[in-house]
All heavy atoms as TSV, in Angstrom:
chain	resi	resn	atom	element	x	y	z
A	1	MET	N	N	0.808	-1.171	0.004
A	1	MET	CA	C	-0.009	0.005	-0.001
A	1	MET	C	C	0.846	1.284	0.014
A	1	MET	O	O	0.521	2.265	-0.609
A	1	MET	CB	C	-0.923	-0.005	1.222
A	1	MET	CG	C	-1.844	1.179	1.213
A	1	MET	SD	S	-3.315	0.663	2.041
A	1	MET	CE	C	-3.868	2.198	2.603
A	2	TYR	N	N	2.027	1.198	0.665
A	2	TYR	CA	C	2.878	2.392	0.704
A	2	TYR	C	C	3.394	2.727	-0.631
A	2	TYR	O	O	3.515	3.902	-1.052
A	2	TYR	CB	C	4.021	2.109	1.696
A	2	TYR	CG	C	4.988	3.275	1.786
A	2	TYR	CD1	C	4.668	4.475	2.463
A	2	TYR	CD2	C	6.235	3.189	1.254
A	2	TYR	CE1	C	5.507	5.497	2.570
A	2	TYR	CE2	C	7.124	4.240	1.339
A	2	TYR	CZ	C	6.774	5.376	1.937
A	2	TYR	OH	O	7.628	6.466	1.997
A	3	LEU	N	N	3.809	1.687	-1.450
A	3	LEU	CA	C	4.319	1.921	-2.777
A	3	LEU	C	C	3.259	2.540	-3.674
A	3	LEU	O	O	3.529	3.495	-4.456
A	3	LEU	CB	C	4.882	0.581	-3.390
A	3	LEU	CG	C	5.416	0.673	-4.799
A	3	LEU	CD1	C	6.618	1.577	-4.779
A	3	LEU	CD2	C	5.741	-0.671	-5.323
A	4	SER	N	N	2.067	2.095	-3.555
A	4	SER	CA	C	0.969	2.622	-4.384
A	4	SER	C	C	0.753	4.061	-4.044
A	4	SER	O	O	0.531	4.970	-4.959
A	4	SER	CB	C	-0.303	1.855	-4.093
A	4	SER	OG	O	-1.425	2.439	-4.728
A	5	HIS	N	N	0.765	4.403	-2.792
A	5	HIS	CA	C	0.591	5.856	-2.346
A	5	HIS	C	C	1.763	6.707	-2.879
A	5	HIS	O	O	1.580	7.839	-3.321
A	5	HIS	CB	C	0.515	5.951	-0.842
A	5	HIS	CG	C	0.367	7.341	-0.324
A	5	HIS	ND1	N	-0.781	8.055	-0.556
A	5	HIS	CD2	C	1.249	8.143	0.290
A	5	HIS	CE1	C	-0.581	9.272	0.014
A	5	HIS	NE2	N	0.596	9.380	0.508
A	6	SER	N	N	2.983	6.168	-2.814
A	6	SER	CA	C	4.154	6.899	-3.312
A	6	SER	C	C	4.085	7.172	-4.783
A	6	SER	O	O	4.363	8.253	-5.240
A	6	SER	CB	C	5.451	6.148	-2.935
A	6	SER	OG	O	5.600	6.063	-1.572
A	7	VAL	N	N	3.679	6.171	-5.585
A	7	VAL	CA	C	3.558	6.283	-7.007
A	7	VAL	C	C	2.449	7.341	-7.324
A	7	VAL	O	O	2.674	8.171	-8.236
A	7	VAL	CB	C	3.296	4.917	-7.688
A	7	VAL	CG1	C	2.913	5.107	-9.141
A	7	VAL	CG2	C	4.493	4.000	-7.507
A	8	THR	N	N	1.383	7.255	-6.628
A	8	THR	CA	C	0.332	8.241	-6.876
A	8	THR	C	C	0.794	9.665	-6.554
A	8	THR	O	O	0.463	10.597	-7.276
A	8	THR	CB	C	-0.944	7.857	-5.996
A	8	THR	OG1	O	-1.342	6.554	-6.382
A	8	THR	CG2	C	-2.073	8.821	-6.296
A	9	ALA	N	N	1.503	9.831	-5.421
A	9	ALA	CA	C	2.013	11.142	-5.018
A	9	ALA	C	C	3.023	11.615	-6.060
A	9	ALA	O	O	2.935	12.808	-6.441
A	9	ALA	CB	C	2.668	11.076	-3.700
A	10	VAL	N	N	3.874	10.798	-6.530
A	10	VAL	CA	C	4.888	11.251	-7.582
A	10	VAL	C	C	4.116	11.631	-8.844
A	10	VAL	O	O	4.433	12.614	-9.481
A	10	VAL	CB	C	5.889	10.130	-7.864
A	10	VAL	CG1	C	6.690	10.446	-9.082
A	10	VAL	CG2	C	6.791	9.948	-6.665
A	11	GLY	N	N	3.130	10.842	-9.256
A	11	GLY	CA	C	2.319	11.180	-10.423
A	11	GLY	C	C	1.608	12.517	-10.313
A	11	GLY	O	O	1.632	13.329	-11.256
A	12	PHE	N	N	1.064	12.754	-9.122
A	12	PHE	CA	C	0.355	14.030	-8.862
A	12	PHE	C	C	1.307	15.163	-8.997
A	12	PHE	O	O	1.076	16.192	-9.714
A	12	PHE	CB	C	-0.314	14.042	-7.496
A	12	PHE	CG	C	-0.832	15.368	-7.078
A	12	PHE	CD1	C	-2.023	15.796	-7.612
A	12	PHE	CD2	C	-0.138	16.227	-6.273
A	12	PHE	CE1	C	-2.572	17.035	-7.241
A	12	PHE	CE2	C	-0.651	17.476	-5.929
A	12	PHE	CZ	C	-1.874	17.858	-6.416
A	13	TRP	N	N	2.443	15.143	-8.264
A	13	TRP	CA	C	3.410	16.259	-8.313
A	13	TRP	C	C	4.095	16.429	-9.678
A	13	TRP	O	O	4.379	17.537	-10.081
A	13	TRP	CB	C	4.447	16.117	-7.167
A	13	TRP	CG	C	3.742	16.462	-5.890
A	13	TRP	CD1	C	3.449	15.603	-4.871
A	13	TRP	CD2	C	3.257	17.762	-5.472
A	13	TRP	NE1	N	2.752	16.305	-3.856
A	13	TRP	CE2	C	2.699	17.561	-4.191
A	13	TRP	CE3	C	3.278	18.992	-6.047
A	13	TRP	CZ2	C	2.086	18.632	-3.541
A	13	TRP	CZ3	C	2.707	20.066	-5.369
A	13	TRP	CH2	C	2.122	19.884	-4.123
A	14	LEU	N	N	4.364	15.310	-10.322
A	14	LEU	CA	C	4.922	15.408	-11.713
A	14	LEU	C	C	3.904	16.093	-12.647
A	14	LEU	O	O	4.286	16.956	-13.442
A	14	LEU	CB	C	5.314	14.032	-12.195
A	14	LEU	CG	C	6.045	13.959	-13.531
A	14	LEU	CD1	C	7.396	14.715	-13.364
A	14	LEU	CD2	C	6.317	12.548	-13.855
A	15	GLY	N	N	2.675	15.682	-12.484
A	15	GLY	CA	C	1.621	16.299	-13.342
A	15	GLY	C	C	1.408	17.777	-12.991
A	15	GLY	O	O	1.033	18.561	-13.857
A	16	THR	N	N	1.664	18.170	-11.764
A	16	THR	CA	C	1.539	19.570	-11.378
A	16	THR	C	C	2.654	20.451	-11.847
A	16	THR	O	O	2.518	21.535	-12.246
A	16	THR	CB	C	1.418	19.620	-9.800
A	16	THR	OG1	O	0.306	18.816	-9.413
A	16	THR	CG2	C	1.259	21.036	-9.357
A	17	LEU	N	N	3.927	19.891	-11.760
A	17	LEU	CA	C	5.093	20.731	-12.009
A	17	LEU	C	C	5.643	20.579	-13.422
A	17	LEU	O	O	6.452	21.446	-13.819
A	17	LEU	CB	C	6.162	20.336	-10.993
A	17	LEU	CG	C	5.831	20.584	-9.533
A	17	LEU	CD1	C	6.902	20.097	-8.587
A	17	LEU	CD2	C	5.592	22.108	-9.306
A	18	LEU	N	N	5.240	19.570	-14.157
A	18	LEU	CA	C	5.806	19.324	-15.471
A	18	LEU	C	C	5.556	20.436	-16.481
A	18	LEU	O	O	6.411	20.716	-17.316
A	18	LEU	CB	C	5.311	18.013	-16.089
A	18	LEU	CG	C	6.099	17.434	-17.285
A	18	LEU	CD1	C	7.527	17.280	-16.954
A	18	LEU	CD2	C	5.470	16.166	-17.735
A	19	PRO	N	N	4.430	21.137	-16.419
A	19	PRO	CA	C	4.218	22.250	-17.347
A	19	PRO	C	C	5.291	23.360	-17.321
A	19	PRO	O	O	5.484	24.067	-18.287
A	19	PRO	CB	C	2.892	22.813	-16.977
A	19	PRO	CG	C	2.145	21.637	-16.419
A	19	PRO	CD	C	3.204	20.882	-15.655
A	20	VAL	N	N	6.036	23.486	-16.227
A	20	VAL	CA	C	7.130	24.402	-16.128
A	20	VAL	C	C	8.188	24.126	-17.131
A	20	VAL	O	O	8.848	24.995	-17.686
A	20	VAL	CB	C	7.691	24.447	-14.673
A	20	VAL	CG1	C	8.895	25.294	-14.565
A	20	VAL	CG2	C	6.667	24.891	-13.710
A	21	VAL	N	N	8.327	22.836	-17.447
A	21	VAL	CA	C	9.383	22.420	-18.377
A	21	VAL	C	C	8.984	22.789	-19.842
A	21	VAL	O	O	9.876	22.941	-20.719
A	21	VAL	CB	C	9.568	20.873	-18.332
A	21	VAL	CG1	C	10.636	20.376	-19.305
A	21	VAL	CG2	C	10.030	20.525	-16.878
A	22	TYR	N	N	7.682	23.001	-20.094
A	22	TYR	CA	C	7.257	23.323	-21.447
A	22	TYR	C	C	7.785	24.705	-21.864
A	22	TYR	O	O	8.071	24.930	-23.066
A	22	TYR	CB	C	5.697	23.410	-21.565
A	22	TYR	CG	C	4.936	22.167	-21.318
A	22	TYR	CD1	C	3.605	22.194	-21.003
A	22	TYR	CD2	C	5.555	20.890	-21.419
A	22	TYR	CE1	C	2.902	21.045	-20.833
A	22	TYR	CE2	C	4.842	19.728	-21.229
A	22	TYR	CZ	C	3.493	19.789	-20.901
A	22	TYR	OH	O	2.778	18.670	-20.737
A	23	VAL	N	N	7.918	25.614	-20.945
A	23	VAL	CA	C	8.258	27.031	-21.229
A	23	VAL	C	C	9.588	27.076	-22.002
A	23	VAL	O	O	9.664	27.661	-23.113
A	23	VAL	CB	C	8.266	27.867	-20.028
A	23	VAL	CG1	C	8.759	29.270	-20.294
A	23	VAL	CG2	C	6.861	27.926	-19.389
A	24	PRO	N	N	10.703	26.504	-21.437
A	24	PRO	CA	C	11.965	26.621	-22.218
A	24	PRO	C	C	11.956	25.855	-23.504
A	24	PRO	O	O	12.572	26.295	-24.509
A	24	PRO	CB	C	13.019	26.024	-21.270
A	24	PRO	CG	C	12.328	25.405	-20.154
A	24	PRO	CD	C	10.930	25.914	-20.126
A	25	VAL	N	N	11.219	24.750	-23.595
A	25	VAL	CA	C	11.172	24.026	-24.844
A	25	VAL	C	C	10.515	24.843	-25.925
A	25	VAL	O	O	10.911	24.922	-27.058
A	25	VAL	CB	C	10.411	22.648	-24.586
A	25	VAL	CG1	C	10.183	21.954	-25.955
A	25	VAL	CG2	C	11.251	21.771	-23.683
A	26	ILE	N	N	9.396	25.458	-25.532
A	26	ILE	CA	C	8.614	26.294	-26.535
A	26	ILE	C	C	9.413	27.509	-26.905
A	26	ILE	O	O	9.434	27.944	-28.007
A	26	ILE	CB	C	7.216	26.584	-25.986
A	26	ILE	CG1	C	6.404	25.287	-25.922
A	26	ILE	CG2	C	6.545	27.639	-26.821
A	26	ILE	CD1	C	5.083	25.416	-25.256
A	27	LEU	N	N	10.010	28.183	-25.885
A	27	LEU	CA	C	10.767	29.384	-26.114
A	27	LEU	C	C	12.038	29.098	-27.030
A	27	LEU	O	O	12.431	29.947	-27.821
A	27	LEU	CB	C	11.205	30.049	-24.831
A	27	LEU	CG	C	10.138	30.728	-24.030
A	27	LEU	CD1	C	10.688	31.327	-22.761
A	27	LEU	CD2	C	9.448	31.805	-24.869
A	28	ALA	N	N	12.600	27.920	-26.883
A	28	ALA	CA	C	13.767	27.542	-27.709
A	28	ALA	C	C	13.298	27.309	-29.163
A	28	ALA	O	O	14.065	27.416	-30.124
A	28	ALA	CB	C	14.384	26.293	-27.170
A	29	GLY	N	N	12.035	27.058	-29.360
A	29	GLY	CA	C	11.491	26.829	-30.729
A	29	GLY	C	C	11.393	25.350	-31.099
A	29	GLY	O	O	12.184	24.552	-30.660
A	30	ILE	N	N	10.399	25.075	-31.857
A	30	ILE	CA	C	10.232	23.674	-32.363
A	30	ILE	C	C	10.655	23.754	-33.840
A	30	ILE	O	O	9.858	23.705	-34.721
A	30	ILE	CB	C	8.724	23.298	-32.247
A	30	ILE	CG1	C	8.145	23.626	-30.858
A	30	ILE	CG2	C	8.555	21.789	-32.563
A	30	ILE	CD1	C	8.697	22.758	-29.775
A	31	ASP	N	N	11.965	23.746	-34.050
A	31	ASP	CA	C	12.512	23.876	-35.395
A	31	ASP	C	C	13.118	22.601	-35.917
A	31	ASP	O	O	13.688	22.618	-36.981
A	31	ASP	CB	C	13.483	25.059	-35.423
A	31	ASP	CG	C	14.627	24.863	-34.473
A	31	ASP	OD1	O	14.598	23.863	-33.672
A	31	ASP	OD2	O	15.614	25.637	-34.492
A	32	SER	N	N	12.994	21.515	-35.167
A	32	SER	CA	C	13.580	20.272	-35.647
A	32	SER	C	C	12.682	19.104	-35.179
A	32	SER	O	O	11.895	19.253	-34.296
A	32	SER	CB	C	15.045	20.066	-35.128
A	32	SER	OG	O	15.003	19.904	-33.740
A	33	ILE	N	N	12.909	17.997	-35.781
A	33	ILE	CA	C	12.144	16.783	-35.408
A	33	ILE	C	C	12.481	16.364	-33.994
A	33	ILE	O	O	11.686	15.796	-33.227
A	33	ILE	CB	C	12.365	15.674	-36.456
A	33	ILE	CG1	C	11.254	14.574	-36.269
A	33	ILE	CG2	C	13.692	15.080	-36.392
A	33	ILE	CD1	C	9.906	15.016	-36.647
A	34	GLY	N	N	13.723	16.646	-33.583
A	34	GLY	CA	C	14.142	16.247	-32.214
A	34	GLY	C	C	13.373	17.089	-31.205
A	34	GLY	O	O	12.963	16.515	-30.184
A	35	ARG	N	N	13.240	18.324	-31.408
A	35	ARG	CA	C	12.490	19.187	-30.398
A	35	ARG	C	C	11.015	18.854	-30.468
A	35	ARG	O	O	10.376	18.868	-29.412
A	35	ARG	CB	C	12.772	20.639	-30.713
A	35	ARG	CG	C	14.153	21.019	-30.354
A	35	ARG	CD	C	14.253	22.460	-29.905
A	35	ARG	NE	N	15.599	22.755	-29.575
A	35	ARG	CZ	C	16.198	23.871	-29.917
A	35	ARG	NH1	N	15.576	24.777	-30.630
A	35	ARG	NH2	N	17.471	24.102	-29.568
A	36	LEU	N	N	10.499	18.552	-31.630
A	36	LEU	CA	C	9.104	18.175	-31.709
A	36	LEU	C	C	8.917	16.886	-30.965
A	36	LEU	O	O	7.855	16.696	-30.254
A	36	LEU	CB	C	8.653	18.034	-33.165
A	36	LEU	CG	C	7.213	17.618	-33.364
A	36	LEU	CD1	C	6.239	18.594	-32.825
A	36	LEU	CD2	C	6.936	17.381	-34.841
A	37	SER	N	N	9.839	15.911	-31.142
A	37	SER	CA	C	9.702	14.619	-30.422
A	37	SER	C	C	9.783	14.896	-28.917
A	37	SER	O	O	9.124	14.231	-28.151
A	37	SER	CB	C	10.880	13.751	-30.859
A	37	SER	OG	O	10.703	13.421	-32.243
A	38	LEU	N	N	10.662	15.793	-28.463
A	38	LEU	CA	C	10.766	16.122	-27.046
A	38	LEU	C	C	9.428	16.646	-26.537
A	38	LEU	O	O	8.992	16.266	-25.491
A	38	LEU	CB	C	11.869	17.127	-26.807
A	38	LEU	CG	C	12.038	17.644	-25.427
A	38	LEU	CD1	C	12.389	16.498	-24.445
A	38	LEU	CD2	C	13.078	18.761	-25.363
A	39	LEU	N	N	8.865	17.579	-27.240
A	39	LEU	CA	C	7.574	18.129	-26.825
A	39	LEU	C	C	6.451	17.080	-26.772
A	39	LEU	O	O	5.674	17.019	-25.791
A	39	LEU	CB	C	7.153	19.256	-27.720
A	39	LEU	CG	C	5.860	19.977	-27.391
A	39	LEU	CD1	C	5.950	20.646	-26.026
A	39	LEU	CD2	C	5.450	20.991	-28.413
A	40	VAL	N	N	6.423	16.240	-27.753
A	40	VAL	CA	C	5.409	15.157	-27.722
A	40	VAL	C	C	5.651	14.182	-26.611
A	40	VAL	O	O	4.707	13.740	-25.895
A	40	VAL	CB	C	5.395	14.411	-29.127
A	40	VAL	CG1	C	4.515	13.140	-29.090
A	40	VAL	CG2	C	4.891	15.346	-30.183
A	41	ALA	N	N	6.911	13.875	-26.322
A	41	ALA	CA	C	7.211	12.982	-25.155
A	41	ALA	C	C	6.864	13.631	-23.874
A	41	ALA	O	O	6.291	12.980	-22.960
A	41	ALA	CB	C	8.689	12.629	-25.178
A	42	LEU	N	N	7.128	14.937	-23.701
A	42	LEU	CA	C	6.683	15.646	-22.493
A	42	LEU	C	C	5.168	15.665	-22.356
A	42	LEU	O	O	4.714	15.431	-21.208
A	42	LEU	CB	C	7.191	17.083	-22.539
A	42	LEU	CG	C	8.666	17.349	-22.266
A	42	LEU	CD1	C	9.012	18.772	-22.523
A	42	LEU	CD2	C	9.046	16.956	-20.803
A	43	LEU	N	N	4.459	15.813	-23.398
A	43	LEU	CA	C	2.999	15.812	-23.306
A	43	LEU	C	C	2.506	14.423	-22.945
A	43	LEU	O	O	1.569	14.258	-22.084
A	43	LEU	CB	C	2.371	16.224	-24.624
A	43	LEU	CG	C	2.558	17.696	-24.969
A	43	LEU	CD1	C	2.106	17.947	-26.378
A	43	LEU	CD2	C	1.742	18.556	-24.027
A	44	ALA	N	N	3.124	13.397	-23.466
A	44	ALA	CA	C	2.699	12.025	-23.141
A	44	ALA	C	C	3.010	11.667	-21.705
A	44	ALA	O	O	2.215	11.074	-20.962
A	44	ALA	CB	C	3.447	11.012	-24.051
A	45	VAL	N	N	4.201	12.078	-21.194
A	45	VAL	CA	C	4.571	11.840	-19.748
A	45	VAL	C	C	3.604	12.625	-18.883
A	45	VAL	O	O	3.183	12.126	-17.847
A	45	VAL	CB	C	6.006	12.222	-19.493
A	45	VAL	CG1	C	6.287	12.245	-18.036
A	45	VAL	CG2	C	6.937	11.213	-20.208
A	46	HIS	N	N	3.246	13.866	-19.284
A	46	HIS	CA	C	2.354	14.665	-18.493
A	46	HIS	C	C	0.960	14.026	-18.391
A	46	HIS	O	O	0.367	13.986	-17.301
A	46	HIS	CB	C	2.254	16.068	-19.121
A	46	HIS	CG	C	1.518	17.015	-18.243
A	46	HIS	ND1	N	1.001	18.188	-18.724
A	46	HIS	CD2	C	1.258	17.043	-16.898
A	46	HIS	CE1	C	0.420	18.856	-17.770
A	46	HIS	NE2	N	0.548	18.171	-16.642
A	47	ALA	N	N	0.475	13.510	-19.510
A	47	ALA	CA	C	-0.861	12.875	-19.498
A	47	ALA	C	C	-0.820	11.663	-18.644
A	47	ALA	O	O	-1.729	11.389	-17.854
A	47	ALA	CB	C	-1.216	12.519	-20.948
A	48	LEU	N	N	0.244	10.855	-18.731
A	48	LEU	CA	C	0.382	9.668	-17.880
A	48	LEU	C	C	0.471	10.030	-16.373
A	48	LEU	O	O	-0.186	9.424	-15.536
A	48	LEU	CB	C	1.615	8.861	-18.289
A	48	LEU	CG	C	1.840	7.577	-17.503
A	48	LEU	CD1	C	0.734	6.579	-17.819
A	48	LEU	CD2	C	3.216	6.966	-17.934
A	49	ALA	N	N	1.217	11.069	-16.050
A	49	ALA	CA	C	1.303	11.527	-14.669
A	49	ALA	C	C	-0.036	11.976	-14.137
A	49	ALA	O	O	-0.339	11.719	-12.997
A	49	ALA	CB	C	2.335	12.661	-14.584
A	50	LEU	N	N	-0.799	12.647	-14.988
A	50	LEU	CA	C	-2.170	13.116	-14.533
A	50	LEU	C	C	-3.067	11.945	-14.227
A	50	LEU	O	O	-3.856	11.977	-13.322
A	50	LEU	CB	C	-2.795	14.000	-15.596
A	50	LEU	CG	C	-2.113	15.377	-15.727
A	50	LEU	CD1	C	-2.748	16.159	-16.919
A	50	LEU	CD2	C	-2.303	16.192	-14.437
A	51	VAL	N	N	-3.006	10.907	-15.086
A	51	VAL	CA	C	-3.805	9.778	-14.835
A	51	VAL	C	C	-3.430	9.031	-13.608
A	51	VAL	O	O	-4.248	8.603	-12.730
A	51	VAL	CB	C	-3.760	8.792	-16.081
A	51	VAL	CG1	C	-4.350	7.484	-15.760
A	51	VAL	CG2	C	-4.443	9.419	-17.305
A	52	ILE	N	N	-2.096	8.845	-13.399
A	52	ILE	CA	C	-1.579	8.161	-12.242
A	52	ILE	C	C	-1.855	8.907	-10.965
A	52	ILE	O	O	-2.233	8.388	-9.926
A	52	ILE	CB	C	-0.097	7.815	-12.374
A	52	ILE	CG1	C	0.099	6.800	-13.440
A	52	ILE	CG2	C	0.514	7.388	-11.067
A	52	ILE	CD1	C	1.599	6.550	-13.822
A	53	GLY	N	N	-1.643	10.238	-11.024
A	53	GLY	CA	C	-1.803	11.092	-9.799
A	53	GLY	C	C	-3.162	11.559	-9.487
A	53	GLY	O	O	-3.401	12.293	-8.577
A	54	HIS	N	N	-4.168	11.108	-10.313
A	54	HIS	CA	C	-5.542	11.626	-10.218
A	54	HIS	C	C	-6.121	11.298	-8.759
A	54	HIS	O	O	-6.875	12.127	-8.288
A	54	HIS	CB	C	-6.429	11.004	-11.230
A	54	HIS	CG	C	-7.835	11.384	-11.178
A	54	HIS	ND1	N	-8.221	12.649	-11.504
A	54	HIS	CD2	C	-8.905	10.756	-10.774
A	54	HIS	CE1	C	-9.570	12.770	-11.325
A	54	HIS	NE2	N	-10.013	11.603	-10.896
A	55	ASP	N	N	-5.849	10.179	-8.159
A	55	ASP	CA	C	-6.385	9.804	-6.919
A	55	ASP	C	C	-5.586	10.161	-5.657
A	55	ASP	O	O	-5.794	9.665	-4.616
A	55	ASP	CB	C	-6.635	8.334	-6.880
A	55	ASP	CG	C	-7.748	7.897	-7.839
A	55	ASP	OD1	O	-8.667	8.705	-8.060
A	55	ASP	OD2	O	-7.686	6.773	-8.341
A	56	TYR	N	N	-4.630	11.113	-5.860
A	56	TYR	CA	C	-3.751	11.512	-4.701
A	56	TYR	C	C	-4.584	12.185	-3.697
A	56	TYR	O	O	-5.285	13.204	-3.913
A	56	TYR	CB	C	-2.648	12.417	-5.243
A	56	TYR	CG	C	-1.720	12.886	-4.178
A	56	TYR	CD1	C	-1.004	11.953	-3.410
A	56	TYR	CD2	C	-1.499	14.218	-3.946
A	56	TYR	CE1	C	-0.119	12.429	-2.425
A	56	TYR	CE2	C	-0.625	14.679	-2.971
A	56	TYR	CZ	C	0.062	13.707	-2.225
A	56	TYR	OH	O	0.972	14.187	-1.263
A	57	ALA	N	N	-4.525	11.669	-2.449
A	57	ALA	CA	C	-5.371	12.173	-1.368
A	57	ALA	C	C	-4.961	13.581	-0.879
A	57	ALA	O	O	-5.728	14.325	-0.392
A	57	ALA	CB	C	-5.345	11.212	-0.194
A	58	GLY	N	N	-3.662	13.878	-1.071
A	58	GLY	CA	C	-3.164	15.167	-0.606
A	58	GLY	C	C	-3.646	16.353	-1.425
A	58	GLY	O	O	-3.489	17.484	-1.051
A	59	SER	N	N	-4.344	16.116	-2.528
A	59	SER	CA	C	-4.805	17.156	-3.390
A	59	SER	C	C	-6.238	17.579	-3.078
A	59	SER	O	O	-6.720	18.541	-3.653
A	59	SER	CB	C	-4.724	16.700	-4.866
A	59	SER	OG	O	-5.692	15.663	-5.083
A	60	ARG	N	N	-6.833	16.941	-2.148
A	60	ARG	CA	C	-8.242	17.287	-1.824
A	60	ARG	C	C	-8.293	17.930	-0.463
A	60	ARG	O	O	-7.683	17.546	0.499
A	60	ARG	CB	C	-9.130	15.968	-1.801
A	60	ARG	CG	C	-9.270	15.450	-3.165
A	60	ARG	CD	C	-10.098	14.191	-3.170
A	60	ARG	NE	N	-10.289	13.625	-4.446
A	60	ARG	CZ	C	-9.437	12.825	-5.042
A	60	ARG	NH1	N	-8.288	12.515	-4.466
A	60	ARG	NH2	N	-9.663	12.338	-6.229
A	61	SER	N	N	-9.115	18.959	-0.370
A	61	SER	CA	C	-9.312	19.586	0.910
A	61	SER	C	C	-10.300	18.806	1.777
A	61	SER	O	O	-11.168	18.138	1.268
A	61	SER	CB	C	-9.814	21.032	0.765
A	61	SER	OG	O	-11.060	21.005	0.062
A	62	GLN	N	N	-10.075	18.798	3.087
A	62	GLN	CA	C	-10.896	18.043	3.966
A	62	GLN	C	C	-12.194	18.738	4.344
A	62	GLN	O	O	-12.315	19.814	4.655
A	62	GLN	CB	C	-10.126	17.698	5.248
A	62	GLN	CG	C	-8.884	16.971	4.959
A	62	GLN	CD	C	-9.133	15.490	4.575
A	62	GLN	OE1	O	-10.141	14.900	4.915
A	62	GLN	NE2	N	-8.274	14.928	3.798
């Protein structure tokens, strides 16, 4: 049960903080297939983190 809670917490916080990484990627420009692949990978990881962290109990007010 502890591992499940930890994975959910990491997913929640990754989903919360990952958009900060988009800023330098977008500001640097999407001028190559490598940067486009990076952006698509970031979006996929972000979506996965949101799904995994959706049930995090620390995100709800009591």
